[in-house]
VEXMI-933848 format. One record per atom (N, C-alpha, C): atom name; residue in one letter; x, y, z. Coordinates in pm, whole numbers, plus 50000, padded with zeros to 5 digits. Layout:
% residues N
{CA; A; {X; Y; Z}},
...
END
This chain:
% residues 221
{N; M; {06194; 13854; 06794}},
{CA; M; {06211; 14016; 06793}},
{C; M; {06233; 14068; 06898}},
{N; K; {06109; 14038; 07020}},
{CA; K; {06116; 14060; 07117}},
{C; K; {06206; 14042; 07223}},
{N; K; {06276; 13933; 07190}},
{CA; K; {06405; 13881; 07280}},
{C; K; {06523; 14001; 07241}},
{N; I; {06516; 14009; 07113}},
{CA; I; {06631; 14112; 07074}},
{C; I; {06627; 14257; 07122}},
{N; L; {06496; 14272; 07110}},
{CA; L; {06497; 14409; 07187}},
{C; L; {06505; 14410; 07337}},
{N; L; {06456; 14291; 07392}},
{CA; L; {06474; 14308; 07528}},
{C; L; {06641; 14329; 07559}},
{N; I; {06719; 14212; 07474}},
{CA; I; {06895; 14237; 07503}},
{C; I; {06899; 14391; 07468}},
{N; F; {06860; 14460; 07369}},
{CA; F; {06935; 14590; 07374}},
{C; F; {06870; 14695; 07449}},
{N; L; {06760; 14662; 07498}},
{CA; L; {06743; 14762; 07638}},
{C; L; {06809; 14746; 07753}},
{N; T; {06834; 14637; 07750}},
{CA; T; {06962; 14567; 07874}},
{C; T; {07090; 14633; 07840}},
{N; L; {07145; 14616; 07747}},
{CA; L; {07256; 14693; 07703}},
{C; L; {07252; 14827; 07745}},
{N; L; {07107; 14888; 07679}},
{CA; L; {07152; 15024; 07705}},
{C; L; {07127; 15091; 07858}},
{N; C; {07076; 15020; 07913}},
{CA; C; {07053; 15056; 08041}},
{C; C; {07195; 15046; 08145}},
{N; T; {07256; 14961; 08090}},
{CA; T; {07382; 14924; 08195}},
{C; T; {07514; 15022; 08133}},
{N; S; {07487; 15096; 08043}},
{CA; S; {07576; 15193; 08005}},
{C; S; {07511; 15283; 08010}},
{N; F; {07387; 15372; 07979}},
{CA; F; {07356; 15491; 07982}},
{C; F; {07277; 15512; 08119}},
{N; S; {07194; 15655; 08128}},
{CA; S; {07134; 15679; 08246}},
{C; S; {06976; 15664; 08199}},
{N; L; {06936; 15598; 08092}},
{CA; L; {06787; 15612; 08047}},
{C; L; {06690; 15539; 08138}},
{N; C; {06753; 15433; 08178}},
{CA; C; {06655; 15336; 08298}},
{C; C; {06634; 15384; 08412}},
{N; A; {06738; 15439; 08464}},
{CA; A; {06785; 15502; 08594}},
{C; A; {06656; 15621; 08594}},
{N; Q; {06680; 15712; 08495}},
{CA; Q; {06573; 15840; 08502}},
{C; Q; {06467; 15815; 08470}},
{N; N; {06400; 15683; 08390}},
{CA; N; {06284; 15690; 08380}},
{C; N; {06213; 15560; 08482}},
{N; N; {06288; 15555; 08599}},
{CA; N; {06265; 15458; 08696}},
{C; N; {06211; 15313; 08676}},
{N; Q; {06325; 15293; 08591}},
{CA; Q; {06331; 15172; 08577}},
{C; Q; {06454; 15072; 08657}},
{N; P; {06444; 14972; 08705}},
{CA; P; {06586; 14898; 08766}},
{C; P; {06697; 14926; 08707}},
{N; V; {06822; 14960; 08784}},
{CA; V; {06922; 14955; 08738}},
{C; V; {07007; 14852; 08806}},
{N; K; {07104; 14748; 08746}},
{CA; K; {07206; 14646; 08758}},
{C; K; {07326; 14676; 08797}},
{N; V; {07383; 14603; 08881}},
{CA; V; {07523; 14646; 08909}},
{C; V; {07572; 14474; 08957}},
{N; P; {07683; 14436; 08875}},
{CA; P; {07704; 14293; 08913}},
{C; P; {07743; 14270; 09030}},
{N; A; {07803; 14380; 09104}},
{CA; A; {07840; 14307; 09256}},
{C; A; {07721; 14312; 09325}},
{N; I; {07618; 14335; 09313}},
{CA; I; {07506; 14364; 09402}},
{C; I; {07409; 14271; 09346}},
{N; P; {07346; 14187; 09399}},
{CA; P; {07255; 14071; 09353}},
{C; P; {07097; 14125; 09367}},
{N; F; {07079; 14269; 09391}},
{CA; F; {06941; 14329; 09361}},
{C; F; {06928; 14431; 09287}},
{N; S; {06827; 14478; 09213}},
{CA; S; {06789; 14576; 09148}},
{C; S; {06802; 14723; 09229}},
{N; L; {06867; 14808; 09165}},
{CA; L; {06873; 14943; 09214}},
{C; L; {06764; 15038; 09145}},
{N; Y; {06705; 15114; 09243}},
{CA; Y; {06601; 15235; 09190}},
{C; Y; {06633; 15347; 09218}},
{N; L; {06600; 15457; 09137}},
{CA; L; {06633; 15586; 09162}},
{C; L; {06563; 15646; 09248}},
{N; E; {06596; 15713; 09381}},
{CA; E; {06506; 15807; 09468}},
{C; E; {06535; 15971; 09429}},
{N; N; {06464; 16021; 09404}},
{CA; N; {06461; 16161; 09355}},
{C; N; {06536; 16178; 09246}},
{N; S; {06542; 16300; 09174}},
{CA; S; {06589; 16327; 09033}},
{C; S; {06740; 16371; 09020}},
{N; A; {06787; 16303; 08943}},
{CA; A; {06964; 16334; 08912}},
{C; A; {06974; 16370; 08782}},
{N; A; {07086; 16485; 08760}},
{CA; A; {07101; 16517; 08663}},
{C; A; {07147; 16439; 08551}},
{N; K; {07205; 16325; 08630}},
{CA; K; {07259; 16219; 08519}},
{C; K; {07280; 16096; 08642}},
{N; V; {07237; 15975; 08572}},
{CA; V; {07303; 15839; 08623}},
{C; V; {07349; 15743; 08499}},
{N; E; {07467; 15721; 08543}},
{CA; E; {07522; 15619; 08474}},
{C; E; {07565; 15460; 08536}},
{N; A; {07541; 15369; 08468}},
{CA; A; {07586; 15236; 08542}},
{C; A; {07633; 15145; 08446}},
{N; T; {07762; 15114; 08488}},
{CA; T; {07852; 15031; 08386}},
{C; T; {07867; 14886; 08449}},
{N; A; {07951; 14780; 08391}},
{CA; A; {07999; 14674; 08471}},
{C; A; {08084; 14698; 08606}},
{N; D; {08138; 14821; 08618}},
{CA; D; {08236; 14827; 08696}},
{C; D; {08209; 14945; 08804}},
{N; K; {08126; 15031; 08767}},
{CA; K; {08102; 15172; 08831}},
{C; K; {07974; 15234; 08805}},
{N; L; {07937; 15315; 08898}},
{CA; L; {07808; 15387; 08945}},
{C; L; {07841; 15515; 08906}},
{N; V; {07776; 15604; 08853}},
{CA; V; {07805; 15756; 08821}},
{C; V; {07670; 15829; 08834}},
{N; I; {07642; 15913; 08962}},
{CA; I; {07533; 16025; 08999}},
{C; I; {07592; 16142; 08971}},
{N; T; {07533; 16228; 08898}},
{CA; T; {07547; 16356; 08923}},
{C; T; {07400; 16443; 08986}},
{N; A; {07443; 16486; 09080}},
{CA; A; {07376; 16581; 09168}},
{C; A; {07326; 16691; 09118}},
{N; G; {07209; 16719; 09114}},
{CA; G; {07184; 16883; 09077}},
{C; G; {07204; 16975; 09165}},
{N; A; {07177; 17109; 09121}},
{CA; A; {07196; 17220; 09238}},
{C; A; {07110; 17218; 09358}},
{N; K; {07151; 17265; 09475}},
{CA; K; {07086; 17241; 09597}},
{C; K; {07032; 17111; 09652}},
{N; T; {07116; 17034; 09630}},
{CA; T; {07056; 16873; 09692}},
{C; T; {07153; 16836; 09779}},
{N; D; {07066; 16773; 09877}},
{CA; D; {07120; 16751; 09997}},
{C; D; {07027; 16661; 10109}},
{N; M; {07080; 16582; 10180}},
{CA; M; {06997; 16499; 10297}},
{C; M; {07054; 16536; 10417}},
{N; F; {06980; 16617; 10473}},
{CA; F; {07007; 16660; 10614}},
{C; F; {06908; 16714; 10686}},
{N; R; {06902; 16691; 10836}},
{CA; R; {06820; 16734; 10926}},
{C; R; {06894; 16809; 11018}},
{N; D; {06844; 16938; 11017}},
{CA; D; {06933; 17042; 11113}},
{C; D; {06912; 17030; 11270}},
{N; P; {07007; 16958; 11355}},
{CA; P; {06944; 16997; 11493}},
{C; P; {06847; 17114; 11519}},
{N; N; {06891; 17256; 11488}},
{CA; N; {06838; 17354; 11514}},
{C; N; {06685; 17349; 11441}},
{N; V; {06634; 17244; 11357}},
{CA; V; {06527; 17241; 11293}},
{C; V; {06509; 17327; 11203}},
{N; T; {06618; 17412; 11169}},
{CA; T; {06604; 17506; 11079}},
{C; T; {06599; 17466; 10894}},
{N; Y; {06690; 17391; 10887}},
{CA; Y; {06719; 17343; 10773}},
{C; Y; {06659; 17171; 10737}},
{N; N; {06585; 17138; 10657}},
{CA; N; {06550; 16993; 10685}},
{C; N; {06506; 16959; 10535}},
{N; T; {06603; 16840; 10474}},
{CA; T; {06572; 16837; 10338}},
{C; T; {06620; 16691; 10283}},
{N; D; {06563; 16653; 10191}},
{CA; D; {06600; 16492; 10159}},
{C; D; {06596; 16491; 10002}},
{N; N; {06630; 16576; 09907}},
{CA; N; {06614; 16555; 09784}},
{C; N; {06755; 16538; 09715}},
{N; A; {06831; 16487; 09776}},
{CA; A; {06961; 16412; 09698}},
{C; A; {06929; 16300; 09644}},
{N; P; {06994; 16274; 09520}},
{CA; P; {06955; 16165; 09436}},
{C; P; {07007; 16048; 09485}},
{N; K; {06959; 15925; 09510}},
{CA; K; {07017; 15798; 09558}},
{C; K; {06986; 15681; 09459}},
{N; L; {07071; 15615; 09447}},
{CA; L; {07033; 15485; 09371}},
{C; L; {07019; 15397; 09512}},
{N; L; {06938; 15292; 09521}},
{CA; L; {06868; 15264; 09653}},
{C; L; {06888; 15090; 09612}},
{N; F; {06867; 14972; 09713}},
{CA; F; {06838; 14865; 09685}},
{C; F; {06817; 14783; 09821}},
{N; K; {06726; 14712; 09806}},
{CA; K; {06673; 14626; 09956}},
{C; K; {06755; 14515; 09990}},
{N; P; {06856; 14525; 10065}},
{CA; P; {06962; 14425; 10100}},
{C; P; {06884; 14331; 10206}},
{N; D; {06995; 14246; 10214}},
{CA; D; {06970; 14135; 10321}},
{C; D; {06976; 14183; 10431}},
{N; N; {06902; 14118; 10559}},
{CA; N; {06938; 14199; 10688}},
{C; N; {07075; 14219; 10746}},
{N; D; {07151; 14120; 10719}},
{CA; D; {07290; 14144; 10747}},
{C; D; {07391; 14152; 10626}},
{N; F; {07484; 14236; 10603}},
{CA; F; {07550; 14245; 10479}},
{C; F; {07679; 14335; 10496}},
{N; V; {07753; 14346; 10429}},
{CA; V; {07881; 14438; 10411}},
{C; V; {07859; 14501; 10283}},
{N; L; {07862; 14640; 10273}},
{CA; L; {07874; 14671; 10152}},
{C; L; {08000; 14796; 10134}},
{N; T; {08072; 14778; 10036}},
{CA; T; {08215; 14871; 10019}},
{C; T; {08230; 14911; 09888}},
{N; A; {08277; 15046; 09889}},
{CA; A; {08297; 15117; 09735}},
{C; A; {08380; 15218; 09771}},
{N; A; {08452; 15253; 09634}},
{CA; A; {08515; 15363; 09652}},
{C; A; {08451; 15515; 09595}},
{N; I; {08470; 15617; 09665}},
{CA; I; {08415; 15746; 09626}},
{C; I; {08506; 15822; 09582}},
{N; E; {08484; 15890; 09475}},
{CA; E; {08561; 15979; 09411}},
{C; E; {08483; 16112; 09353}},
{N; H; {08509; 16208; 09343}},
{CA; H; {08462; 16346; 09312}},
{C; H; {08539; 16457; 09307}},
{N; D; {08483; 16579; 09224}},
{CA; D; {08596; 16707; 09202}},
{C; D; {08625; 16788; 09340}},
{N; F; {08509; 16779; 09448}},
{CA; F; {08534; 16874; 09573}},
{C; F; {08535; 17025; 09517}},
{N; T; {08420; 17039; 09464}},
{CA; T; {08384; 17172; 09385}},
{C; T; {08359; 17272; 09448}},
{N; S; {08241; 17291; 09515}},
{CA; S; {08176; 17336; 09617}},
{C; S; {08162; 17306; 09745}},
{N; K; {08134; 17394; 09873}},
{CA; K; {08102; 17351; 09989}},
{C; K; {08014; 17227; 10013}},
{N; W; {08037; 17135; 10094}},
{CA; W; {07954; 17023; 10113}},
{C; W; {07935; 16943; 09984}},
{N; D; {07963; 16960; 09882}},
{CA; D; {07971; 16842; 09801}},
{C; D; {07989; 16750; 09849}},
{N; G; {07927; 16602; 09777}},
{CA; G; {07978; 16473; 09860}},
{C; G; {07901; 16375; 09790}},
{N; G; {07974; 16240; 09801}},
{CA; G; {07896; 16118; 09770}},
{C; G; {07911; 16041; 09900}},
{N; A; {07803; 15951; 09896}},
{CA; A; {07790; 15877; 10023}},
{C; A; {07753; 15757; 10022}},
{N; L; {07772; 15664; 10087}},
{CA; L; {07706; 15521; 10115}},
{C; L; {07599; 15552; 10205}},
{N; V; {07473; 15495; 10210}},
{CA; V; {07330; 15559; 10289}},
{C; V; {07261; 15403; 10312}},
{N; L; {07208; 15427; 10448}},
{CA; L; {07091; 15322; 10507}},
{C; L; {06958; 15393; 10534}},
{N; K; {06884; 15372; 10444}},
{CA; K; {06748; 15472; 10494}},
{C; K; {06608; 15376; 10555}},
{N; A; {06568; 15407; 10654}},
{CA; A; {06426; 15348; 10667}},
{C; A; {06321; 15438; 10634}},
{N; D; {06346; 15578; 10628}},
{CA; D; {06244; 15663; 10602}},
{C; D; {06301; 15807; 10588}},
{N; S; {06238; 15899; 10540}},
{CA; S; {06293; 16035; 10546}},
{C; S; {06344; 16077; 10693}},
{N; L; {06318; 16043; 10768}},
{CA; L; {06353; 16070; 10926}},
{C; L; {06434; 16001; 10988}},
{N; N; {06463; 15879; 10948}},
{CA; N; {06570; 15776; 11012}},
{C; N; {06646; 15703; 10927}},
{N; W; {06765; 15744; 10920}},
{CA; W; {06873; 15712; 10810}},
{C; W; {07025; 15751; 10856}},
{N; V; {07137; 15683; 10766}},
{CA; V; {07276; 15675; 10820}},
{C; V; {07316; 15728; 10664}},
{N; K; {07374; 15823; 10664}},
{CA; K; {07476; 15887; 10546}},
{C; K; {07607; 15896; 10590}},
{N; F; {07698; 15815; 10517}},
{CA; F; {07836; 15785; 10541}},
{C; F; {07869; 15859; 10407}},
{N; C; {07964; 15961; 10416}},
{CA; C; {07980; 16088; 10315}},
{C; C; {08171; 16098; 10307}},
{N; F; {08175; 16117; 10178}},
{CA; F; {08318; 16168; 10155}},
{C; F; {08277; 16327; 10100}},
{N; E; {08310; 16421; 10196}},
{CA; E; {08247; 16558; 10163}},
{C; E; {08351; 16650; 10156}},
{N; K; {08337; 16753; 10073}},
{CA; K; {08411; 16907; 10131}},
{C; K; {08337; 16972; 10212}},
{N; D; {08427; 16997; 10332}},
{CA; D; {08373; 17051; 10444}},
{C; D; {08353; 17189; 10458}},
{N; Y; {08327; 17271; 10565}},
{CA; Y; {08316; 17397; 10568}},
{C; Y; {08438; 17498; 10565}},
{N; T; {08562; 17414; 10581}},
{CA; T; {08702; 17467; 10571}},
{C; T; {08737; 17452; 10451}},
{N; G; {08671; 17388; 10365}},
{CA; G; {08712; 17303; 10246}},
{C; G; {08810; 17195; 10227}},
{N; A; {08831; 17122; 10347}},
{CA; A; {08901; 17017; 10328}},
{C; A; {08799; 16890; 10254}},
{N; K; {08886; 16793; 10237}},
{CA; K; {08814; 16666; 10198}},
{C; K; {08799; 16562; 10333}},
{N; R; {08687; 16563; 10368}},
{CA; R; {08654; 16512; 10498}},
{C; R; {08581; 16351; 10525}},
{N; I; {08605; 16287; 10542}},
{CA; I; {08517; 16158; 10601}},
{C; I; {08420; 16202; 10682}},
{N; V; {08303; 16221; 10673}},
{CA; V; {08160; 16247; 10753}},
{C; V; {08060; 16125; 10774}},
{N; S; {08013; 16124; 10889}},
{CA; S; {07906; 16034; 10909}},
{C; S; {07786; 16105; 10988}},
{N; V; {07668; 16090; 10899}},
{CA; V; {07548; 16167; 10970}},
{C; V; {07438; 16057; 11003}},
{N; V; {07405; 16056; 11151}},
{CA; V; {07302; 15965; 11200}},
{C; V; {07176; 16049; 11211}},
{N; T; {07083; 16009; 11159}},
{CA; T; {06947; 16069; 11187}},
{C; T; {06822; 16026; 11252}},
{N; K; {06792; 16064; 11324}},
{CA; K; {06687; 15961; 11422}},
{C; K; {06593; 16101; 11460}},
{N; N; {06510; 16160; 11361}},
{CA; N; {06427; 16268; 11359}},
{C; N; {06531; 16397; 11336}},
{N; V; {06634; 16399; 11369}},
{CA; V; {06710; 16501; 11374}},
{C; V; {06856; 16448; 11306}},
{N; S; {06932; 16509; 11259}},
{CA; S; {07041; 16477; 11246}},
{C; S; {07190; 16516; 11303}},
{N; D; {07261; 16441; 11338}},
{CA; D; {07387; 16476; 11391}},
{C; D; {07515; 16487; 11276}},
{N; D; {07585; 16542; 11302}},
{CA; D; {07694; 16556; 11196}},
{C; D; {07843; 16533; 11225}},
{N; C; {07921; 16411; 11246}},
{CA; C; {08036; 16380; 11273}},
{C; C; {08141; 16391; 11200}},
{N; N; {08223; 16502; 11216}},
{CA; N; {08361; 16506; 11110}},
{C; N; {08442; 16402; 11147}},
{N; A; {08487; 16300; 11049}},
{CA; A; {08617; 16233; 11099}},
{C; A; {08728; 16286; 11047}},
{N; A; {08822; 16180; 10955}},
{CA; A; {08944; 16220; 10892}},
{C; A; {08958; 16294; 10802}},
{N; E; {09043; 16378; 10767}},
{CA; E; {09069; 16453; 10663}},
{C; E; {09168; 16396; 10573}},
{N; V; {09112; 16393; 10443}},
{CA; V; {09202; 16306; 10322}},
{C; V; {09279; 16399; 10227}},
{N; A; {09348; 16358; 10184}},
{CA; A; {09430; 16446; 10068}},
{C; A; {09361; 16407; 09938}},
{N; G; {09353; 16295; 09897}},
{CA; G; {09316; 16270; 09771}},
{C; G; {09136; 16264; 09732}},
{N; N; {09132; 16255; 09626}},
{CA; N; {08963; 16264; 09583}},
{C; N; {08910; 16143; 09584}},
{N; K; {08975; 16060; 09632}},
{CA; K; {08922; 15905; 09648}},
{C; K; {08963; 15818; 09753}},
{N; V; {08856; 15754; 09813}},
{CA; V; {08841; 15655; 09932}},
{C; V; {08783; 15575; 09920}},
{N; F; {08796; 15432; 09997}},
{CA; F; {08679; 15313; 09999}},
{C; F; {08628; 15391; 10139}},
{N; F; {08489; 15314; 10129}},
{CA; F; {08409; 15327; 10207}},
{C; F; {08331; 15188; 10238}},
{N; K; {08306; 15154; 10386}},
{CA; K; {08259; 15027; 10402}},
{C; K; {08164; 15065; 10508}},
{N; I; {08045; 14988; 10496}},
{CA; I; {07939; 14985; 10576}},
{C; I; {07889; 14827; 10629}},
{N; A; {07879; 14783; 10733}},
{CA; A; {07838; 14667; 10782}},
{C; A; {07740; 14663; 10867}},
{N; K; {07648; 14567; 10836}},
{CA; K; {07498; 14586; 10911}},
{C; K; {07517; 14459; 10975}},
{N; A; {07489; 14424; 11108}},
{CA; A; {07468; 14305; 11168}},
{C; A; {07348; 14346; 11286}},
{N; G; {07216; 14280; 11233}},
{CA; G; {07096; 14300; 11314}},
{C; G; {07120; 14440; 11330}},
{N; N; {07099; 14523; 11428}},
{CA; N; {07066; 14651; 11437}},
{C; N; {07188; 14719; 11489}},
{N; V; {07276; 14653; 11443}},
{CA; V; {07448; 14753; 11479}},
{C; V; {07482; 14782; 11336}},
{N; I; {07515; 14905; 11304}},
{CA; I; {07601; 14944; 11198}},
{C; I; {07754; 15002; 11226}},
{N; T; {07834; 14957; 11154}},
{CA; T; {07958; 15012; 11168}},
{C; T; {08042; 15042; 11032}},
{N; L; {08086; 15165; 11064}},
{CA; L; {08127; 15217; 10940}},
{C; L; {08316; 15249; 10920}},
{N; Y; {08371; 15229; 10825}},
{CA; Y; {08492; 15221; 10807}},
{C; Y; {08533; 15300; 10678}},
{N; Y; {08662; 15337; 10678}},
{CA; Y; {08723; 15412; 10568}},
{C; Y; {08883; 15323; 10552}},
{N; S; {08905; 15351; 10417}},
{CA; S; {09047; 15286; 10388}},
{C; S; {09091; 15379; 10270}},
{N; L; {09206; 15411; 10267}},
{CA; L; {09291; 15463; 10145}},
{C; L; {09332; 15369; 10045}},
{N; T; {09329; 15230; 10063}},
{CA; T; {09393; 15145; 10005}},
{C; T; {09285; 15042; 09967}},
{N; G; {09162; 15035; 10021}},
{CA; G; {09097; 14910; 10017}},
{C; G; {09117; 14792; 10075}},
{N; K; {09208; 14797; 10149}},
{CA; K; {09251; 14696; 10226}},
{C; K; {09287; 14728; 10376}},
{N; E; {09319; 14814; 10439}},
{CA; E; {09321; 14831; 10562}},
{C; E; {09202; 14938; 10614}},
{N; W; {09147; 14894; 10671}},
{CA; W; {09016; 14932; 10739}},
{C; W; {09037; 15014; 10851}},
{N; L; {08985; 15129; 10873}},
{CA; L; {08988; 15207; 10992}},
{C; L; {08848; 15231; 11055}},
{N; L; {08790; 15198; 11193}},
{CA; L; {08671; 15217; 11213}},
{C; L; {08623; 15378; 11219}},
{N; V; {08522; 15426; 11203}},
{CA; V; {08504; 15544; 11218}},
{C; V; {08390; 15538; 11324}},
{N; R; {08299; 15462; 11318}},
{CA; R; {08169; 15481; 11385}},
{C; R; {08088; 15329; 11413}},
{N; H; {08059; 15330; 11520}},
{CA; H; {07994; 15195; 11572}},
{C; H; {07848; 15224; 11639}},
{N; L; {07747; 15162; 11586}},
{CA; L; {07647; 15235; 11663}},
{C; L; {07513; 15153; 11633}},
{N; Q; {07391; 15159; 11716}},
{CA; Q; {07275; 15074; 11688}},
{C; Q; {07177; 15173; 11639}},
{N; F; {07095; 15083; 11557}},
{CA; F; {07009; 15171; 11471}},
{C; F; {06880; 15064; 11480}},
{N; D; {06745; 15110; 11466}},
{CA; D; {06634; 14990; 11456}},
{C; D; {06594; 15022; 11352}},
{N; F; {06597; 14920; 11272}},
{CA; F; {06560; 14900; 11121}},
{C; F; {06421; 14816; 11097}},
{N; A; {06326; 14805; 11207}},
{CA; A; {06286; 14693; 11227}},
{C; A; {06128; 14714; 11119}},
{N; K; {06099; 14829; 11050}},
{CA; K; {06011; 14870; 10970}},
{C; K; {06078; 14870; 10836}},
{N; G; {06182; 14790; 10802}},
{CA; G; {06238; 14782; 10695}},
{C; G; {06334; 14895; 10642}},
{N; F; {06424; 14896; 10542}},
{CA; F; {06527; 14979; 10500}},
{C; F; {06571; 14948; 10354}},
{N; A; {06668; 15076; 10329}},
{CA; A; {06738; 15057; 10193}},
{C; A; {06869; 15098; 10189}},
{N; A; {06949; 15039; 10125}},
{CA; A; {07073; 15083; 10135}},
{C; A; {07131; 15110; 09987}},
{N; G; {07240; 15214; 09978}},
{CA; G; {07252; 15251; 09851}},
{C; G; {07372; 15382; 09857}},
{N; F; {07375; 15450; 09745}},
{CA; F; {07465; 15524; 09672}},
{C; F; {07380; 15681; 09674}},
{N; L; {07461; 15781; 09721}},
{CA; L; {07404; 15904; 09705}},
{C; L; {07518; 16041; 09667}},
{N; A; {07458; 16118; 09581}},
{CA; A; {07536; 16225; 09565}},
{C; A; {07474; 16343; 09582}},
{N; Q; {07534; 16467; 09637}},
{CA; Q; {07507; 16575; 09687}},
{C; Q; {07558; 16693; 09621}},
{N; S; {07495; 16828; 09624}},
{CA; S; {07578; 16925; 09613}},
{C; S; {07469; 17054; 09655}},
{N; P; {07506; 17075; 09823}},
{CA; P; {07366; 17169; 09890}},
{C; P; {07435; 17288; 09862}},
{N; T; {07539; 17370; 09798}},
{CA; T; {07547; 17501; 09796}},
{C; T; {07587; 17520; 09631}},
{N; G; {07633; 17411; 09593}},
{CA; G; {07694; 17407; 09444}},
{C; G; {07561; 17376; 09327}},
{N; D; {07605; 17411; 09208}},
{CA; D; {07525; 17370; 09082}},
{C; D; {07524; 17232; 09059}},
{N; S; {07621; 17147; 09097}},
{CA; S; {07598; 17000; 09041}},
{C; S; {07757; 16928; 09104}},
{N; C; {07716; 16846; 09149}},
{CA; C; {07869; 16723; 09173}},
{C; C; {07819; 16584; 09127}},
{N; T; {07921; 16564; 09052}},
{CA; T; {07891; 16402; 08969}},
{C; T; {08038; 16295; 09082}},
{N; V; {07967; 16217; 09130}},
{CA; V; {08006; 16136; 09212}},
{C; V; {08070; 15986; 09117}},
{N; T; {08174; 15923; 09147}},
{CA; T; {08192; 15812; 09087}},
{C; T; {08200; 15666; 09217}},
{N; F; {08129; 15565; 09210}},
{CA; F; {08126; 15488; 09257}},
{C; F; {08212; 15372; 09197}},
{N; S; {08314; 15309; 09250}},
{CA; S; {08380; 15212; 09183}},
{C; S; {08396; 15132; 09308}},
{N; N; {08478; 14990; 09239}},
{CA; N; {08506; 14902; 09332}},
{C; N; {08405; 14851; 09395}},
{N; I; {08283; 14853; 09365}},
{CA; I; {08180; 14800; 09460}},
{C; I; {08173; 14649; 09492}},
{N; Q; {08145; 14618; 09627}},
{CA; Q; {08145; 14505; 09652}},
{C; Q; {08012; 14464; 09767}},
{N; Y; {07970; 14343; 09774}},
{CA; Y; {07828; 14349; 09861}},
{C; Y; {07857; 14178; 09899}},
{N; E; {07848; 14168; 10039}},
{CA; E; {07830; 14040; 10060}},
{C; E; {07720; 14015; 10166}},
{N; A; {07645; 13924; 10186}},
{CA; A; {07535; 13915; 10265}},
{C; A; {07621; 13800; 10394}},
{N; K; {07621; 13865; 10500}},
{CA; K; {07683; 13790; 10611}},
{C; K; {07689; 13907; 10704}},
{N; K; {07747; 13853; 10835}},
{CA; K; {07748; 13926; 10972}},
{C; K; {07857; 13929; 11030}},
{N; I; {07928; 14030; 11037}},
{CA; I; {08037; 14012; 11080}},
{C; I; {08062; 14000; 11217}},
{N; K; {08165; 13932; 11286}},
{CA; K; {08203; 13884; 11419}},
{C; K; {08317; 14000; 11506}},
{N; D; {08374; 14082; 11405}},
{CA; D; {08478; 14151; 11488}},
{C; D; {08460; 14315; 11423}},
{N; P; {08388; 14395; 11485}},
{CA; P; {08361; 14533; 11446}},
{C; P; {08511; 14590; 11402}},
{N; Y; {08620; 14556; 11483}},
{CA; Y; {08729; 14630; 11485}},
{C; Y; {08813; 14578; 11346}},
{N; A; {08788; 14473; 11328}},
{CA; A; {08852; 14423; 11201}},
{C; A; {08765; 14401; 11098}},
{N; G; {08613; 14436; 11089}},
{CA; G; {08533; 14457; 10970}},
{C; G; {08494; 14294; 10913}},
{N; E; {08530; 14198; 10978}},
{CA; E; {08511; 14058; 10947}},
{C; E; {08456; 13987; 11035}},
END
């Protein structure tokens, strides 16, 4: 009877948001580690081929250089990865409100992190945005994209982080190549945010994870 109940709960967790919302581990087949929810989400769904996170109102992860706006209340599904790895996922959402976004993240603590985001920018454009925070955040706007779905890749090789995006998931363009100290440990994962809106539902699909150290940052391999 206990075995049947365990199987039922496992199936329930992979299809609905019960486990994540109750701070129970979430499993994604492509990632060999359990994910945990940081901060409250309006909704979380995990299935065999995608993650869906709905952020509530006024949710964000940003430390303004003027130190007038500091927050880290955006919902994230995080896991403890290998020291060297490559994480890729397609990010998709509706771009309803300014700064609505979905992101891949690396986080050492609330003052030290990297957010690689598909975001509705201040002009209303759908933008590839990277934010590197070492006590305070920078805010680096990259390419504008026409559609609502883009592929993102983060590669970590020691303390070097490389960020890429792709419209197809095959040809990758380097966005940023930087050094970051994760000596005290870190987590990786997925984020949804809605800093000015009421909510933002982000779908992460085509998720892939490899425990490897890239040799060529320009090729991402």
